[in-house]
DSSP file (Angstrom, degrees, kcal/mol; ACC not computed):
  #  RESIDUE AA STRUCTURE BP1 BP2  ACC     N-H-->O    O-->H-N    N-H-->O    O-->H-N    TCO  KAPPA ALPHA  PHI   PSI    X-CA   Y-CA   Z-CA
    1    1 A M     >        0   0    0      0, 0.0     4,-1.9     0, 0.0     3,-0.3   0.000 360.0 360.0 360.0 -40.5   27.6  -15.1   19.0
    2    2 A S  H  >  +     0   0    0      1,-0.2     4,-2.8     2,-0.2     5,-0.2   0.828 360.0  58.5 -65.2 -30.0   25.0  -17.6   18.0
    3    3 A N  H  > S+     0   0    0      2,-0.2     4,-2.1     1,-0.2    -1,-0.2   0.890 105.7  49.1 -65.0 -37.8   25.6  -19.6   21.2
    4    4 A S  H  > S+     0   0    0     -3,-0.3     4,-1.9     2,-0.2    -2,-0.2   0.919 112.8  47.3 -64.7 -43.6   24.8  -16.5   23.3
    5    5 A F  H  X S+     0   0    0     -4,-1.9     4,-2.7     1,-0.2     5,-0.2   0.928 111.4  50.5 -64.3 -45.0   21.6  -16.0   21.3
    6    6 A E  H  X S+     0   0    0     -4,-2.8     4,-1.6     1,-0.2    -1,-0.2   0.888 110.0  50.0 -61.2 -39.3   20.6  -19.6   21.6
    7    7 A S  H  < S+     0   0    0     -4,-2.1     4,-0.5     2,-0.2    -1,-0.2   0.870 111.6  48.7 -69.6 -34.2   21.1  -19.6   25.4
    8    8 A L  H >< S+     0   0    0     -4,-1.9     3,-1.0     1,-0.2    -2,-0.2   0.917 111.2  49.9 -67.4 -42.6   19.0  -16.4   25.7
    9    9 A A  H 3< S+     0   0    0     -4,-2.7    -2,-0.2     1,-0.2    -1,-0.2   0.813 111.4  49.6 -65.2 -29.6   16.2  -18.0   23.6
   10   10 A A  T 3< S+     0   0    0     -4,-1.6    -1,-0.2    -5,-0.2    -2,-0.2   0.524  82.5 115.0 -87.9  -5.8   16.3  -21.1   25.7
   11   11 A T    <   -     0   0    0     -3,-1.0     3,-0.1    -4,-0.5    -3,-0.0  -0.488  68.1-126.1 -67.4 126.5   16.1  -19.1   29.0
   12   12 A P        -     0   0    0      0, 0.0    -1,-0.1     0, 0.0    -2,-0.1  -0.303  32.0 -89.4 -70.2 157.5   12.8  -19.9   30.7
   13   13 A R        -     0   0    0      1,-0.1     2,-1.7    -2,-0.0     0, 0.0  -0.317  38.6-114.8 -61.8 150.1   10.4  -17.2   31.8
   14   14 A L    >   -     0   0    0     -3,-0.1     3,-1.5     2,-0.0     4,-0.3  -0.541  41.3-165.4 -90.0  71.2   11.1  -15.9   35.2
   15   15 A E  T 3   +     0   0    0     -2,-1.7     0, 0.0     1,-0.2     0, 0.0  -0.279  66.8  14.2 -59.8 137.8    7.8  -17.0   36.8
   16   16 A G  T 3  S+     0   0    0      1,-0.1    -1,-0.2     2,-0.1    -2,-0.0   0.428  98.6  98.1  81.7  -0.8    6.8  -15.5   40.1
   17   17 A L    <   +     0   0    0     -3,-1.5    -2,-0.1     2,-0.1    -1,-0.1   0.587  53.5  96.0 -97.5 -11.0    9.4  -12.7   40.0
   18   18 A V  S    S-     0   0    0     -4,-0.3     5,-0.1     1,-0.1    -2,-0.1  -0.693  82.8-118.2 -79.9 123.3    7.1   -9.9   38.8
   19   19 A P    >   -     0   0    0      0, 0.0     3,-2.0     0, 0.0     4,-0.5  -0.267  20.1-116.8 -60.2 147.2    5.8   -8.0   41.8
   20   20 A E  G >  S+     0   0    0      1,-0.3     3,-1.4     2,-0.2    -2,-0.0   0.863 114.1  59.2 -52.8 -41.1    2.1   -8.1   42.3
   21   21 A R  G 3  S+     0   0    0      1,-0.3    -1,-0.3     3,-0.0    -3,-0.0   0.677 106.9  48.4 -66.4 -16.4    1.8   -4.3   41.8
   22   22 A L  G <  S+     0   0    0     -3,-2.0    -1,-0.3     2,-0.1    -2,-0.2   0.390  81.8 115.5-104.3   1.8    3.3   -4.7   38.3
   23   23 A K  S <  S-     0   0    0     -3,-1.4    -3,-0.0    -4,-0.5     0, 0.0  -0.475  80.9 -92.0 -70.9 142.9    1.2   -7.5   37.1
   24   24 A P        -     0   0    0      0, 0.0    -1,-0.1     0, 0.0     3,-0.1  -0.270  38.8-178.7 -57.5 134.7   -1.1   -6.5   34.1
   25   25 A R  S    S+     0   0    0      1,-0.2     2,-0.3    -3,-0.1    38,-0.1   0.630  70.3  28.2-105.1 -23.4   -4.5   -5.3   35.2
   26   26 A T        -     0   0    0     36,-0.1     2,-0.4     2,-0.0    -1,-0.2  -0.942  61.6-154.2-135.3 159.2   -5.8   -4.7   31.6
   27   27 A R        -     0   0    0     34,-0.4    34,-2.7    -2,-0.3     2,-0.4  -0.992  19.6-173.9-134.4 124.7   -5.2   -6.1   28.2
   28   28 A K  E     -A   60   0A   0     -2,-0.4     2,-0.4    32,-0.3    32,-0.2  -0.959  15.8-163.3-129.4 139.0   -5.8   -4.0   25.2
   29   29 A I  E     -A   59   0A   0     30,-2.9    30,-3.2    -2,-0.4     2,-0.4  -0.961  18.6-162.1-115.3 136.2   -5.8   -4.6   21.4
   30   30 A V  E     -A   58   0A   0     -2,-0.4     2,-0.6    28,-0.2    28,-0.2  -0.972  23.2-172.5-128.9 130.8   -5.6   -1.6   19.2
   31   31 A L  E     -A   57   0A   0     26,-2.7    26,-2.7    -2,-0.4     2,-0.5  -0.975  30.4-162.2-111.2 110.4   -6.4   -1.0   15.5
   32   32 A Q  E     -     0   0A   0     -2,-0.6    24,-0.2    24,-0.2     3,-0.2  -0.838  54.0 -17.0-110.0 129.0   -5.2    2.5   15.0
   33   33 A D  E     -     0   0A   0     -2,-0.5     2,-0.6     1,-0.2    23,-0.2   0.881  67.6-166.3  52.0  49.4   -6.1    4.9   12.2
   34   34 A Y  E     -A   55   0A   0     21,-3.3    21,-1.8    -3,-0.3     2,-0.8  -0.573  19.5-136.4 -64.0 115.8   -7.4    2.2    9.8
   35   35 A D  E     +A   54   0A   0     -2,-0.6     2,-0.3    19,-0.2    19,-0.2  -0.698  31.1 174.7 -89.7 108.6   -7.5    4.3    6.6
   36   36 A L  E     -A   53   0A   0     17,-2.8    17,-2.3    -2,-0.8     2,-0.5  -0.804  25.4-149.5-112.8 153.7  -10.7    3.8    4.6
   37   37 A N  E     +A   52   0A   0     -2,-0.3     2,-0.3    15,-0.2    15,-0.2  -0.962  40.0 145.8-120.9 110.6  -12.0    5.4    1.5
   38   38 A L  E     -A   51   0A   0     13,-2.4    13,-2.8    -2,-0.5     2,-1.0  -0.951  56.8 -97.6-146.8 163.9  -15.8    5.5    1.5
   39   39 A D  E     +d   93   0B   0     53,-0.5    55,-2.4    -2,-0.3     2,-0.3  -0.725  61.6 147.4 -83.3 103.6  -18.9    7.4    0.5
   40   40 A I  E     +d   94   0B   0     -2,-1.0    55,-0.2     9,-0.3     2,-0.1  -1.000  19.5  65.7-144.3 140.7  -19.9    9.1    3.7
   41   41 A G        -     0   0    0     53,-1.9    55,-0.2    -2,-0.3    53,-0.0  -0.310  56.5-127.1 126.4 152.1  -21.5   12.4    4.5
   42   42 A F  S    S+     0   0    0     53,-0.3     2,-0.1    -2,-0.1    -1,-0.1   0.538  72.8 105.3-107.9  -9.6  -24.9   14.1    4.1
   43   43 A H  S >> S-     0   0    0     52,-0.2     3,-1.6     1,-0.1     4,-1.6  -0.441  80.3-118.7 -70.5 147.5  -23.8   17.4    2.4
   44   44 A E  T 34 S+     0   0    0      1,-0.3     3,-0.1     2,-0.2    -1,-0.1   0.869 114.2  54.5 -55.1 -40.3  -24.5   17.5   -1.3
   45   45 A F  T 34 S+     0   0    0      1,-0.2    -1,-0.3     3,-0.1    -2,-0.0   0.680 109.0  50.3 -69.8 -16.4  -20.8   17.8   -2.2
   46   46 A E  T X4 S+     0   0    0     -3,-1.6     3,-2.2     2,-0.1    -6,-0.2   0.796  84.2  99.5 -89.1 -31.8  -20.0   14.6   -0.2
   47   47 A I  T 3< S+     0   0    0     -4,-1.6    -5,-0.1     1,-0.3    48,-0.0  -0.377  99.8   4.2 -65.1 124.3  -22.7   12.4   -1.7
   48   48 A G  T 3  S+     0   0    0     -2,-0.2    -1,-0.3     1,-0.1    -2,-0.1   0.462 108.6 101.8  81.1   2.3  -21.1   10.1   -4.3
   49   49 A N    <   -     0   0    0     -3,-2.2    -9,-0.3    -9,-0.1   -11,-0.1  -0.836  68.8-141.8-119.4  92.2  -17.6   11.4   -3.6
   50   50 A P        -     0   0    0      0, 0.0     2,-0.3     0, 0.0   -11,-0.3  -0.156  23.9-174.4 -53.6 144.6  -15.7    8.9   -1.5
   51   51 A Q  E     -A   38   0A   0    -13,-2.8   -13,-2.4    -5,-0.0     2,-0.1  -0.924  29.5 -86.1-139.0 163.1  -13.5   10.5    1.2
   52   52 A R  E     -A   37   0A   0     -2,-0.3     2,-0.4   -15,-0.2    73,-0.3  -0.435  38.9-178.8 -71.9 141.2  -10.9    9.3    3.7
   53   53 A L  E     -A   36   0A   0    -17,-2.3   -17,-2.8    70,-0.2     2,-0.5  -0.981  14.6-150.0-139.5 128.8  -12.1    8.1    7.1
   54   54 A L  E     -AB  35 122A   0     68,-3.1    68,-1.8    -2,-0.4     2,-0.5  -0.864  13.0-164.9-101.1 131.2   -9.7    7.0    9.8
   55   55 A V  E     -AB  34 121A   0    -21,-1.8   -21,-3.3    -2,-0.5     2,-0.4  -0.959   6.5-173.5-119.0 129.8  -11.1    4.3   12.3
   56   56 A T  E     - B   0 120A   0     64,-2.7    64,-2.8    -2,-0.5     2,-0.5  -0.989   2.4-173.0-121.5 131.5   -9.5    3.5   15.6
   57   57 A V  E     -AB  31 119A   0    -26,-2.7   -26,-2.7    -2,-0.4     2,-0.5  -0.989   3.9-170.5-125.5 124.0  -10.7    0.6   17.7
   58   58 A E  E     -AB  30 118A   0     60,-3.1    60,-2.2    -2,-0.5     2,-0.5  -0.969   8.5-172.3-114.4 121.9   -9.4   -0.1   21.2
   59   59 A V  E     -AB  29 117A   0    -30,-3.2   -30,-2.9    -2,-0.5     2,-0.5  -0.954  12.0-158.6-120.6 115.7  -10.6   -3.4   22.7
   60   60 A W  E     -AB  28 116A   0     56,-2.2    55,-3.1    -2,-0.5    56,-1.4  -0.816  22.1-162.6 -88.1 128.7   -9.9   -4.3   26.3
   61   61 A V  E     - B   0 114A   0    -34,-2.7   -34,-0.4    -2,-0.5    53,-0.2  -0.850  20.8-104.1-118.0 150.9  -10.1   -8.1   26.6
   62   62 A E    >   -     0   0    0     51,-3.1     3,-1.5    -2,-0.3     4,-0.4  -0.265  37.5-109.6 -63.3 154.7  -10.5  -10.4   29.5
   63   63 A E  G >  S+     0   0    0      1,-0.3     3,-1.4     2,-0.2    -1,-0.1   0.875 118.6  57.7 -55.5 -40.2   -7.4  -12.2   30.7
   64   64 A S  G 3  S+     0   0    0      1,-0.3    -1,-0.3     3,-0.1     4,-0.1   0.709 106.6  49.5 -66.4 -19.4   -8.8  -15.6   29.4
   65   65 A A  G <  S+     0   0    0     -3,-1.5     2,-0.6    48,-0.2    11,-0.4   0.401  95.9  82.3 -98.2   1.2   -9.1  -14.1   25.9
   66   66 A F  S <  S-     0   0    0     -3,-1.4     9,-0.1    -4,-0.4    -1,-0.0  -0.935  91.4-111.3-111.3 118.4   -5.6  -12.7   25.8
   67   67 A A        -     0   0    0     -2,-0.6     8,-0.1     1,-0.2    -2,-0.1  -0.188  28.6-174.9 -54.8 128.6   -2.9  -15.3   24.9
   68   68 A A  S    S+     0   0    0     -4,-0.1     2,-0.3     3,-0.1    -1,-0.2   0.528  73.5  40.3 -98.0 -11.3   -0.6  -16.2   27.7
   69   69 A S  S    S-     0   0    0      2,-0.2     2,-1.7     0, 0.0     5,-0.1  -0.842  98.8 -95.6-131.5 170.4    1.5  -18.4   25.5
   70   70 A D  S    S+     0   0    0     -2,-0.3     2,-0.5    -3,-0.0    -3,-0.0  -0.289  81.5 119.3 -85.4  53.1    2.8  -18.1   22.0
   71   71 A E    >   -     0   0    0     -2,-1.7     3,-1.8     1,-0.1     4,-0.4  -0.978  56.7-149.2-123.3 120.3    0.0  -20.1   20.4
   72   72 A S  G >  S+     0   0    0     -2,-0.5     3,-1.3     1,-0.3    -1,-0.1   0.809  94.3  63.8 -61.1 -32.6   -2.2  -18.4   17.9
   73   73 A E  G 3  S+     0   0    0      1,-0.3    -1,-0.3     4,-0.0     4,-0.1   0.666 101.0  53.7 -68.4 -13.3   -5.3  -20.4   18.8
   74   74 A R  G <  S+     0   0    0     -3,-1.8    -1,-0.3    -5,-0.1    -2,-0.2   0.556  93.1  95.6 -91.9 -10.6   -5.2  -18.8   22.3
   75   75 A A  S <  S-     0   0    0     -3,-1.3     2,-0.4    -4,-0.4    -9,-0.2  -0.469  83.0-110.5 -86.6 151.6   -5.2  -15.3   21.0
   76   76 A W        -     0   0    0    -11,-0.4     2,-1.2    -2,-0.2     3,-0.1  -0.685  43.2-115.0 -73.4 129.1   -8.1  -12.9   20.4
   77   77 A D    >   +     0   0    0     -2,-0.4     3,-0.7     1,-0.2     4,-0.3  -0.525  41.5 171.6 -76.5  94.6   -8.4  -12.6   16.6
   78   78 A Y  T >> S+     0   0    0     -2,-1.2     4,-0.8     1,-0.2     3,-0.8   0.648  70.7  74.4 -81.9 -12.4   -7.5   -9.0   15.9
   79   79 A D  H 3> S+     0   0    0      1,-0.2     4,-2.5     2,-0.2     5,-0.3   0.833  86.0  69.7 -60.3 -29.9   -7.4   -9.6   12.1
   80   80 A F  H <> S+     0   0    0     -3,-0.7     4,-2.6     1,-0.2     5,-0.4   0.860  89.8  60.3 -53.3 -39.8  -11.2   -9.7   12.6
   81   81 A L  H <> S+     0   0    0     -3,-0.8     4,-1.7    -4,-0.3    -1,-0.2   0.947 111.2  37.1 -57.0 -51.8  -11.2   -5.9   13.3
   82   82 A R  H  X S+     0   0    0     -4,-0.8     4,-2.2     2,-0.2    -2,-0.2   0.935 119.6  45.7 -68.9 -48.2   -9.8   -5.0   10.0
   83   83 A T  H  X S+     0   0    0     -4,-2.5     4,-2.0     1,-0.2    -2,-0.2   0.894 115.1  46.1 -67.9 -39.2  -11.6   -7.6    7.8
   84   84 A E  H  X S+     0   0    0     -4,-2.6     4,-2.1    -5,-0.3    -1,-0.2   0.855 112.0  50.5 -73.9 -33.8  -15.0   -7.1    9.4
   85   85 A I  H  X S+     0   0    0     -4,-1.7     4,-1.8    -5,-0.4    -2,-0.2   0.920 110.9  50.1 -66.4 -42.2  -14.8   -3.3    9.2
   86   86 A A  H  X S+     0   0    0     -4,-2.2     4,-1.2     1,-0.2    -2,-0.2   0.913 112.1  47.6 -60.5 -42.7  -13.8   -3.6    5.5
   87   87 A A  H  < S+     0   0    0     -4,-2.0    -1,-0.2     1,-0.2    -2,-0.2   0.873 108.4  56.2 -65.8 -37.0  -16.8   -5.9    4.9
   88   88 A L  H  < S+     0   0    0     -4,-2.1    -1,-0.2     1,-0.2    -2,-0.2   0.879 115.1  36.0 -62.8 -40.1  -19.1   -3.5    6.8
   89   89 A V  H >< S+     0   0    0     -4,-1.8     3,-1.9    -5,-0.1    -1,-0.2   0.597  86.0 120.6 -92.4 -11.7  -18.3   -0.5    4.6
   90   90 A A  T 3< S-     0   0    0     -4,-1.2     3,-0.1     1,-0.3   -52,-0.1  -0.342  93.5 -11.7 -60.2 121.5  -17.9   -2.4    1.3
   91   91 A G  T 3  S+     0   0    0      1,-0.2     2,-0.3    -2,-0.2    -1,-0.3   0.668 111.5 115.4  66.6  18.5  -20.4   -1.0   -1.3
   92   92 A R    <   -     0   0    0     -3,-1.9   -53,-0.5     2,-0.0     2,-0.4  -0.887  53.0-147.3-120.7 149.6  -22.3    0.9    1.3
   93   93 A R  E     -d   39   0B   0     -2,-0.3     2,-0.4   -55,-0.1   -53,-0.2  -0.930  11.0-161.1-114.8 144.0  -22.8    4.7    1.8
   94   94 A Y  E     -d   40   0B   0    -55,-2.4   -53,-1.9    -2,-0.4     3,-0.1  -0.958  16.4-162.9-121.5 138.7  -23.2    6.3    5.2
   95   95 A N  S    S+     0   0    0     -2,-0.4     2,-0.4   -55,-0.2   -53,-0.3   0.850  80.2  35.9 -79.7 -38.8  -24.7    9.7    5.9
   96   96 A L     >  -     0   0    0    -55,-0.2     4,-1.4     1,-0.1     3,-0.3  -0.909  61.1-144.2-125.7 141.2  -23.2    9.9    9.4
   97   97 A Q  H  > S+     0   0    0     -2,-0.4     4,-3.1     1,-0.2     5,-0.2   0.850 105.2  65.2 -61.2 -34.6  -20.0    8.9   11.1
   98   98 A E  H  > S+     0   0    0      1,-0.2     4,-2.2     2,-0.2    -1,-0.2   0.879  99.8  50.0 -57.1 -40.5  -22.2    8.2   14.1
   99   99 A T  H  > S+     0   0    0     -3,-0.3     4,-2.1     2,-0.2    -1,-0.2   0.939 113.5  44.3 -65.5 -47.8  -24.0    5.4   12.3
  100  100 A L  H  X S+     0   0    0     -4,-1.4     4,-2.5     2,-0.2     5,-0.2   0.926 112.6  51.6 -63.9 -44.9  -20.7    3.7   11.2
  101  101 A A  H  X S+     0   0    0     -4,-3.1     4,-2.7     1,-0.2    -1,-0.2   0.907 110.3  49.8 -59.0 -41.9  -19.1    4.1   14.6
  102  102 A R  H  X S+     0   0    0     -4,-2.2     4,-2.7    -5,-0.2    -1,-0.2   0.904 110.4  49.8 -63.8 -41.9  -22.2    2.5   16.2
  103  103 A E  H  X S+     0   0    0     -4,-2.1     4,-2.1     2,-0.2    -2,-0.2   0.909 113.4  45.6 -65.1 -41.6  -22.2   -0.5   13.8
  104  104 A I  H  X S+     0   0    0     -4,-2.5     4,-2.3     2,-0.2     5,-0.3   0.932 112.7  51.7 -64.5 -45.0  -18.5   -1.1   14.4
  105  105 A Y  H  X S+     0   0    0     -4,-2.7     4,-3.0    -5,-0.2     5,-0.2   0.938 111.5  45.8 -56.9 -50.5  -19.0   -0.8   18.1
  106  106 A D  H  X S+     0   0    0     -4,-2.7     4,-1.3     1,-0.2    -1,-0.2   0.889 110.8  54.0 -62.1 -40.1  -21.9   -3.3   18.1
  107  107 A L  H  < S+     0   0    0     -4,-2.1    -1,-0.2    -5,-0.2    -2,-0.2   0.914 116.6  36.7 -59.7 -45.6  -19.9   -5.7   15.9
  108  108 A V  H >< S+     0   0    0     -4,-2.3     3,-2.0     1,-0.2    -2,-0.2   0.886 110.4  60.0 -77.9 -40.4  -16.9   -5.7   18.3
  109  109 A A  H 3< S+     0   0    0     -4,-3.0    -1,-0.2     1,-0.3    -2,-0.2   0.783 100.0  58.7 -60.2 -26.7  -18.9   -5.5   21.6
  110  110 A A  T 3< S+     0   0    0     -4,-1.3    -1,-0.3    -5,-0.2    -2,-0.2   0.528  86.5 105.6 -80.7  -5.3  -20.6   -8.8   20.7
  111  111 A R  S X  S-     0   0    0     -3,-2.0     3,-1.2     1,-0.1     2,-0.1  -0.396  81.8 -92.1 -78.7 153.8  -17.3  -10.7   20.5
  112  112 A R  T 3  S+     0   0    0      1,-0.2    -1,-0.1    -2,-0.1    -2,-0.1  -0.345 104.5  13.8 -60.3 135.6  -16.0  -13.1   23.1
  113  113 A G  T 3  S+     0   0    0      1,-0.2   -51,-3.1   -52,-0.1     2,-0.4   0.407  79.9 144.1  84.6  -1.4  -13.8  -11.7   25.8
  114  114 A V  E <   +B   61   0A   0     -3,-1.2   -53,-0.3   -53,-0.2    -1,-0.2  -0.594  14.6 167.5 -76.0 124.6  -14.4   -8.0   25.3
  115  115 A S  E     +     0   0A   0    -55,-3.1     2,-0.3    -2,-0.4   -54,-0.2   0.629  67.7   3.3-110.0 -20.3  -14.5   -6.2   28.7
  116  116 A A  E     -B   60   0A   0    -56,-1.4   -56,-2.2     2,-0.0    -1,-0.4  -0.971  66.7-165.0-159.9 160.6  -14.4   -2.6   27.5
  117  117 A L  E     -B   59   0A   0     -2,-0.3    22,-2.2   -58,-0.2     2,-0.4  -0.999  13.3-173.7-155.8 144.1  -14.4   -0.8   24.1
  118  118 A R  E     -BC  58 138A   0    -60,-2.2   -60,-3.1    -2,-0.3     2,-0.4  -0.981   9.1-177.5-139.7 129.7  -13.7    2.5   22.4
  119  119 A V  E     +BC  57 137A   0     18,-2.9    18,-2.8    -2,-0.4     2,-0.4  -0.995   6.2 177.0-126.4 128.7  -14.4    3.2   18.7
  120  120 A S  E     -BC  56 136A   0    -64,-2.8   -64,-2.7    -2,-0.4     2,-0.3  -0.984   7.8-172.4-132.1 146.7  -13.5    6.5   17.1
  121  121 A T  E     +BC  55 135A   0     14,-2.4    14,-1.6    -2,-0.4     2,-0.3  -0.958   8.1 176.5-129.5 150.7  -13.8    7.7   13.5
  122  122 A R  E     -BC  54 134A   0    -68,-1.8   -68,-3.1    -2,-0.3    12,-0.3  -0.973  29.9-134.6-156.3 144.6  -12.6   10.9   12.0
  123  123 A K  E >   - C   0 133A   0     10,-2.9    10,-1.5    -2,-0.3     3,-0.6  -0.878  20.6-170.6 -93.7 114.4  -12.4   12.6    8.6
  124  124 A P  T 3  S+     0   0    0      0, 0.0    -1,-0.1     0, 0.0     6,-0.1   0.600  76.7  52.1 -84.6  -9.6   -8.9   13.9    8.3
  125  125 A D  T 3  S+     0   0    0    -73,-0.3     7,-0.1     1,-0.1     6,-0.1   0.191  81.3  90.0-114.5  17.6   -9.4   16.0    5.1
  126  126 A I  S <  S+     0   0    0     -3,-0.6    -1,-0.1     1,-0.2     5,-0.1   0.949  89.9  31.3 -81.2 -51.5  -12.4   18.2    5.9
  127  127 A Y    >   -     0   0    0     -4,-0.3     3,-1.3     3,-0.2    -1,-0.2  -0.917  65.8-146.5-114.1 133.7  -10.8   21.3    7.5
  128  128 A P  T 3  S+     0   0    0      0, 0.0    -1,-0.1     0, 0.0    -2,-0.0   0.720 100.2  49.1 -70.1 -19.0   -7.4   22.6    6.5
  129  129 A D  T 3  S+     0   0    0      2,-0.0     2,-0.3     3,-0.0     3,-0.0   0.203 105.2  66.5-106.2  16.3   -6.7   23.9   10.0
  130  130 A C  S <  S-     0   0    0     -3,-1.3    -3,-0.2    -6,-0.1     3,-0.1  -0.974  73.4-133.9-135.5 149.2   -7.6   20.6   11.9
  131  131 A A  S    S-     0   0    0     -2,-0.3     2,-0.3     1,-0.3    -1,-0.1   0.719  82.7 -50.8 -71.0 -20.8   -6.2   17.1   12.1
  132  132 A G        -     0   0    0     -7,-0.1     2,-0.4     2,-0.0    -1,-0.3  -0.906  43.9-118.7 165.2 169.3   -9.7   15.8   11.7
  133  133 A V  E     +C  123   0A   0    -10,-1.5   -10,-2.9    -2,-0.3     2,-0.3  -0.999  48.6 126.3-134.5 132.7  -13.3   15.8   12.8
  134  134 A G  E     -C  122   0A   0     -2,-0.4     2,-0.3   -12,-0.3   -12,-0.2  -0.852  44.5-100.2-162.2-166.4  -15.0   12.8   14.2
  135  135 A V  E     -C  121   0A   0    -14,-1.6   -14,-2.4    -2,-0.3     2,-0.4  -0.893  20.2-156.8-134.0 161.5  -17.0   10.9   16.8
  136  136 A E  E     -C  120   0A   0     -2,-0.3     2,-0.4   -16,-0.2   -16,-0.2  -0.999   4.7-169.4-143.6 139.6  -16.2    8.4   19.5
  137  137 A L  E     +C  119   0A   0    -18,-2.8   -18,-2.9    -2,-0.4     2,-0.3  -0.979  18.8 166.1-121.6 139.9  -18.2    5.8   21.4
  138  138 A S  E     -C  118   0A   0     -2,-0.4   -20,-0.2   -20,-0.2    -2,-0.0  -0.986  45.1-129.4-149.8 162.0  -16.9    4.0   24.5
  139  139 A S  S    S+     0   0    0    -22,-2.2     2,-0.3    -2,-0.3   -21,-0.1   0.367  79.8 103.8 -88.2   3.7  -18.0    1.9   27.3
  140  140 A F  S    S-     0   0    0    -23,-0.3    -2,-0.2     1,-0.0     3,-0.1  -0.663  73.5-122.1 -92.3 142.3  -16.3    4.3   29.8
  141  141 A A        -     0   0    0     -2,-0.3     3,-0.1     1,-0.1    -2,-0.1  -0.527  39.1 -98.3 -74.8 146.5  -18.3    6.7   31.9
  142  142 A P    >   -     0   0    0      0, 0.0     3,-2.0     0, 0.0    -1,-0.1  -0.279  50.1 -85.4 -62.0 152.0  -17.3   10.4   31.5
  143  143 A E  T 3  S+     0   0    0      1,-0.3    -3,-0.0     2,-0.1     0, 0.0  -0.331 115.3  14.1 -55.9 135.1  -14.9   11.9   34.0
  144  144 A G  T 3         0   0    0     -3,-0.1    -1,-0.3     1,-0.1    -3,-0.0   0.444 360.0 360.0  79.8   0.3  -16.8   13.1   37.1
  145  145 A A    <         0   0    0     -3,-2.0    -2,-0.1    -4,-0.0    -1,-0.1   0.472 360.0 360.0 -86.2 360.0  -20.0   11.3   36.2
């Protein structure tokens, strides 16, 4: 059995066999539902009472910023998303999700290789009959605009 596995692992990539219509046109990195506990909100009952906030960041990156080989130094550093968002909210209070979403958006948009971006935040524990309430910023134009 190990000989079969070794021969599969040693098989070279099938360069040139992917039809043009199936070649990747976009490359996206996603940090989905990063669960944070922070002091956010402007209502009196929210101030000083940390609450859950879920953050999703979708980053479309240029081909040159998306690793084509299995070498970490060629990859877009997605650990940055989590660590920098954590640093951004550490010891800080926000009145509005809009403010935090804008700060995350600006932080990521300034990175090398970013070609499009979507940042969303939502409070999952506000309303008992909803999955959450939140905001979204993106570099995409609205449908029909």
